[in-house]
Structures are given as C-alpha cells and as structure tokens.
C-alpha positions in Angstrom: -11.0 17.0 -18.5 -14.8 17.4 -19.0 -15.5 14.5 -16.5 -13.2 13.1 -13.8 -11.2 10.1 -14.9 -12.0 8.3 -11.7 -15.1 8.5 -9.5 -13.4 8.2 -6.1 -10.0 7.7 -4.7 -9.6 6.0 -1.3 -6.2 6.3 0.5 -5.6 4.2 3.6 -2.8 4.3 6.1 -2.0 1.2 8.4 -1.0 2.7 11.7 0.3 1.3 14.9 1.5 3.9 17.5 1.9 6.6 14.9 0.9 9.6 16.9 3.8 11.7 15.6 2.8 10.9 12.0 -0.9 10.5 11.8 -1.7 14.4 11.4 1.0 14.7 8.9 -0.1 11.8 6.9 -3.7 12.7 6.8 -3.0 16.4 5.8 -0.6 15.3 3.0 -3.2 12.9 1.7 -6.0 15.6 2.0 -3.9 18.2 0.2 -3.1 15.8 -2.7 -6.7 14.7 -3.1 -8.1 18.3 -3.1 -5.7 19.1 -5.9 -6.8 16.0 -7.8 -10.4 17.0 -7.4 -9.6 20.5 -8.7 -7.6 19.2 -11.7 -10.4 16.8 -12.7 -8.7 13.6 -12.1 -11.1 12.4 -9.4 -14.6 13.4 -8.3 -14.3 12.5 -4.7 -12.0 11.0 -2.1 -11.7 9.3 1.3 -8.9 9.0 3.8 -8.8 5.9 6.0 -6.8 5.4 9.1 -6.5 1.7 10.0 -5.6 1.9 13.7 -4.1 -1.5 14.5 -4.9 -1.4 18.3 -2.4 1.4 19.0 -1.5 2.0 22.6 -0.5 5.7 22.2 -2.5 8.7 21.2 -3.0 7.6 17.6 -6.7 6.4 18.2 -7.7 9.6 19.8 -6.1 11.9 17.2 -7.5 9.8 14.4 -11.1 10.0 15.8 -10.7 13.8 16.2 -9.7 14.2 12.6 -12.6 12.1 11.4 -15.0 14.1 13.5 -13.7 17.3 11.9 -13.6 16.1 8.3 -16.2 13.8 6.7 -13.6 12.7 4.2 -11.7 11.0 7.0 -12.7 7.6 8.4 -11.1 5.4 11.1 -11.2 1.7 11.4 -10.1 0.4 14.8 -8.8 -3.1 15.4 -9.7 -4.4 18.8 -6.5 -6.5 18.7 -3.2 -5.9 17.0 -3.3 -7.7 13.6 0.2 -6.5 12.2 0.8 -5.1 8.8 -1.0 -7.9 6.7 -4.2 -7.7 8.8 -4.2 -3.8 8.5 -3.7 -3.9 4.7 -6.5 -6.4 4.3 -8.8 -4.2 6.5 -7.8 -1.2 4.5 -8.6 -2.7 1.0 -11.9 -4.1 2.5 -13.0 -0.8 3.9 -12.3 1.3 0.8 -15.3 2.5 -1.1 -13.5 4.2 -4.1 -12.9 2.8 -7.6 -9.2 3.4 -6.9 -7.4 2.5 -3.7 -4.0 3.7 -2.6 -2.1 2.1 0.2 0.9 3.7 1.8 2.6 4.0 5.2 2.0 6.7 7.8 5.6 7.9 7.7 5.1 9.0 4.0 8.1 7.3 2.4 7.4 9.2 -0.9 6.2 12.7 -1.9 2.4 12.9 -2.5 3.3 15.1 -5.4 3.9 11.8 -7.2 0.3 10.8 -7.0 -1.0 12.6 -10.1 1.7 10.8 -12.1 0.6 7.5 -10.8 -3.0 8.2 -11.8 -1.9 9.4 -15.2 0.1 6.2 -15.7 -2.9 4.0 -14.6 -5.2 5.9 -17.0 -2.8 5.9 -20.1 -1.4 2.4 -19.6 -4.8 1.0 -18.5 -3.1 -0.6 -15.5 -4.8 -2.5 -12.8 -2.0 -1.7 -10.3 0.6 1.0 -10.2 3.5 0.2 -7.9 6.3 2.6 -7.1 10.0 1.7 -6.5 12.7 3.7 -4.8 15.2 5.5 -6.9 17.8 5.5 -4.3 17.6 3.6 -1.0 21.1 4.0 0.4 19.7 6.1 3.3 18.0 3.0 4.8 21.4 1.2 5.5 23.5 -1.3 3.6 22.2 -4.5 5.5 18.6 -3.5 4.7 19.4 -3.0 1.1 21.0 -6.3 0.9 18.0 -8.0 2.4 15.7 -6.2 -0.1 17.9 -7.2 -3.1 17.8 -10.9 -2.2 14.1 -10.8 -1.3 13.2 -9.4 -4.7 15.5 -12.0 -6.3 13.7 -14.8 -4.4 10.4 -13.5 -5.5 11.6 -13.6 -9.1 12.9 -17.2 -8.7 9.9 -18.6 -7.0 7.1 -16.9 -8.7 8.5 -15.5 -12.0 7.5 -11.9 -11.0 10.2 -9.4 -11.8 9.8 -6.2 -9.7 12.4 -3.7 -8.7 11.0 -3.0 -5.1 7.9 -5.2 -4.5 7.5 -4.3 -0.9 7.6 -0.5 -1.2 4.5 1.0 0.4 2.9 2.5 -2.7 0.2 0.3 -4.4 -2.4 2.2 -6.4 -5.1 -0.4 -7.3 -8.4 -0.5 -9.1 -10.8 -1.9 -6.5 -12.4 -4.2 -8.9 -9.4 -6.5 -8.9 -10.4 -7.6 -5.3 -13.4 -9.3 -6.7 -10.9 -12.0 -7.6 -8.1 -11.5 -5.1 -8.2 -12.5 -1.6 -5.1 -11.7 0.4 -4.0 -14.1 3.1 -0.8 -12.9 4.5 -0.7 -11.5 8.1 2.7 -9.9 7.7 5.2 -8.2 5.5 4.8 -10.6 2.6 1.4 -9.1 1.8 2.8 -6.5 -0.6 4.4 -9.3 -2.7 1.3 -11.5 -2.3 -0.8 -8.7 -3.9 1.4 -8.3 -7.0 1.9 -12.1 -7.4 -1.7 -12.9 -7.3 -2.6 -10.0 -9.6 -0.1 -11.1 -12.2 -1.1 -14.7 -11.9 -4.7 -13.7 -12.6 -3.7 -11.6 -15.7 -4.0 -8.1 -14.2 -1.5 -5.6 -15.4 1.0 -4.0 -13.0 3.1 -0.9 -13.9 6.1 0.4 -12.0 7.4 3.9 -11.8 10.3 5.4 -9.7 10.0 7.9 -6.9 12.3 9.7 -4.5 12.5 7.9 -1.1 12.1 9.5 2.3 13.2 7.1 5.1 11.4 6.9 8.4 13.1 9.2 10.9 11.4 7.8 14.0 10.8 4.1 14.9 12.4 1.2 13.3 11.3 -1.2 10.5 11.3 -4.9 11.4 11.2 -6.4 7.9 14.7 -7.9 8.2 14.3 -9.3 11.7 14.7 -13.2 11.9 11.1 -13.9 12.9 9.7 -11.8 10.1 11.9 -13.5 7.5 10.9 -17.0 8.8 7.2 -16.0 8.5 7.7 -14.5 5.0 9.5 -17.8 3.7 6.6 -19.9 5.1 4.0 -17.7 3.4 6.0 -17.8 0.2 5.8 -21.6 0.3 2.1 -21.7 1.0 1.3 -19.2 -1.8 3.5 -21.1 -4.3 1.5 -24.3 -3.6 -1.8 -22.5 -3.9 -1.0 -20.7 -7.1 -0.7 -24.1 -8.9 -4.5 -24.2 -9.0 -5.2 -20.6 -10.0 -6.0 -19.6 -13.6 -6.2 -16.2 -15.4 -9.4 -14.3 -15.2 -8.5 -11.5 -17.6 
C-alpha cells in the first residue's frame, strides 16, 4: 500500500486483577500493531489498559509499561465498574479511527488481526466481530448457556450472530457519534451489535480459533449476571422502539 488504510488503531483491554496476563496481553498487542505498521495497514497505534480498580499488581505493572512505551496508556477506575463500565471507558478513551476491544487473557491469536482489518476494508464494515470455531474446551454447561443466549438475542432483537459475546469487536470509532452504550455488565457486547444494526451500521463476522482462560473463572453464567442481562435486554428493547436508522 502507498498509504496506510487506517490512520490509527486503538486496542484496549479491560482488566481487573490481571497481573498474570497484563504483560502478555500488551506484548501481543504491540507485536501485532508493529507488524501492521510495517505492512502499511495502519500508520500508528495505541494500547490502552483499563484498570478496573484492581487490588493486585495490575495497576503498578500497567503504569510501568506505560512509562516505558509511549504507545501504552492506562486508565484507572477509582471504583470497580465491572465489564460494562470498563468497555465504555475503553471506547471513550480511544483516539484511533479504529478501535479493537478484547480480553486480557487473549482468547484469540493476534495473528487474526490483519484478517479482521482486511475484512473491514474490503467489505466496508463498521464492525468486525469474531466468533469461536470450537468452544468445547469451555465446558458443556457454558456452551449451552451461550447457545440459548444467542437464540434469545435473535428472538428479542432480530439480530442473528453466532457468538455475540465473544471479546473481539473491531469498530470504526465514528459509529460512537451515534451509539451510547448503557450496560454495566456482560450484556454490553450484545448491546453494541444490536444498537449498531438498528442504526444501519454493517457488522461482519469471521471465525477464529479459541484459547480459553487458564486462570480465573468467567461469571457470565452465574444467576446474578443472568438476571442483570435479562433486565438490560428488556430495557434496551423498549428503548429501541424510538430509534431510527442513521445510515
């Protein structure tokens, strides 16, 4: 390419007590971005750590990485705001024309990122969202929960996605001129896609190999989280009745 396809890529990682993953996540993001700069896909990049009031060594490690590399920034929450709050902070803090959100435990191989950018460019997509090819390693009960969750999203909102909550959302930042996310919890992934489709933005999916977390435990299928998701689903469905397309 004579000129980069995109001016700047922002990658942000929501983190709460991720001291064992923070260095690995930032290094993986850095390596991927350097390769994208060298290939001419992007001109610049930034890596944002959203520290959700961690109580372990995550804040100190993150600050040290930011001090050593001007491409790394840290946003500290004074109080824990959960996943939804962290994702809202990440999108609001990003300065790139492209923004990628993913988890600190790296559920996919960053080697997939050039493919996602290529899909966005060729299909002129506003959001590129990944889904897992194989999720058997996460356990049968979680797979069942996810199946019915995606089915419920389809029934309530008419949005057909294979894996709407997977932590890989590559977005053009301009869509947030019209999208204001409200969820404070795990429903925020679905809320982003649902709002985008309602407003007329294009969402393209592609499959990636899945690498499950080896430390810690996901709480998506806990009863309290499920109740919160159902409440936020109901509230969004009512709100969407008054939203019209912008593109």
